C-alpha positions in Angstrom: -0.1 -0.1 -0.1 1.5 3.6 -1.0 0.7 6.3 1.1 0.0 9.9 -0.4 2.9 12.1 -0.1 1.4 15.5 1.6 2.6 18.9 0.3 2.8 22.2 2.4 2.9 24.6 -0.5 4.7 27.9 -0.1 4.6 30.7 1.1 4.1 29.9 4.6 2.6 32.8 6.6 3.0 34.0 10.1 -0.5 35.1 11.3 -1.1 36.8 14.7 -3.4 35.1 17.1 -4.6 35.9 20.7 -1.6 34.9 22.6 0.8 34.1 20.0 1.3 33.1 16.4 0.0 30.8 13.8 2.0 29.4 10.8 0.1 28.4 7.8 0.6 26.9 4.4 -0.3 28.6 0.8 -3.8 26.6 1.1 -4.5 28.1 4.7 -3.8 24.6 6.3 -2.4 25.5 9.7 1.2 24.0 10.2 1.9 25.3 13.9 1.0 27.2 16.8 3.5 29.4 19.1 2.1 30.9 22.1 3.6 33.5 24.3 2.9 35.5 27.6 4.5 38.8 28.1 2.6 39.2 31.5 3.4 36.0 33.1 7.4 36.2 31.9 8.3 38.8 34.3 6.9 37.2 37.2 8.2 33.7 36.6 11.7 34.9 35.7 10.8 34.1 31.9 11.7 30.4 32.3 8.3 28.9 31.5 6.8 31.0 28.7 8.2 32.9 25.5 7.8 36.1 25.0 6.0 37.7 22.4 9.3 38.7 20.4 10.8 35.2 20.9 7.3 33.4 19.6 7.4 35.7 16.6 10.9 34.9 15.7 10.3 31.2 16.2 7.0 31.5 13.8 9.1 33.4 11.5 11.9 30.6 11.6 9.3 27.9 10.7 7.8 30.0 8.1 11.0 30.0 6.4 11.4 26.2 6.4 10.3 25.9 2.5 12.9 28.5 1.4 15.5 27.1 3.3 14.8 23.7 2.2 15.1 24.7 -1.6 18.0 26.3 -1.1 19.8 23.3 0.2 18.2 21.2 -2.6 19.8 23.5 -4.9 23.2 23.4 -3.2 23.1 19.7 -3.4 22.3 19.6 -6.9 25.1 21.7 -8.2 27.6 19.8 -5.6 26.6 16.7 -7.6 27.4 18.1 -11.1 
């Protein structure tokens, strides 16, 4: 039995949601959620929750994965020639 390969077309987008960020593919499929709590970060010494800036940067990094994968594939193809 052959399983169908799922594709998650680029571009991936970061959307702001209450309490964090959501990463979606070009079709609107939800790929990841990254949550933050700035109000609790100060009271818990920042060890248990991401700040909004940290969550935004992580979500942006996830959204860049298709771009990074494409550049790695191009580099590998050049190395083979």
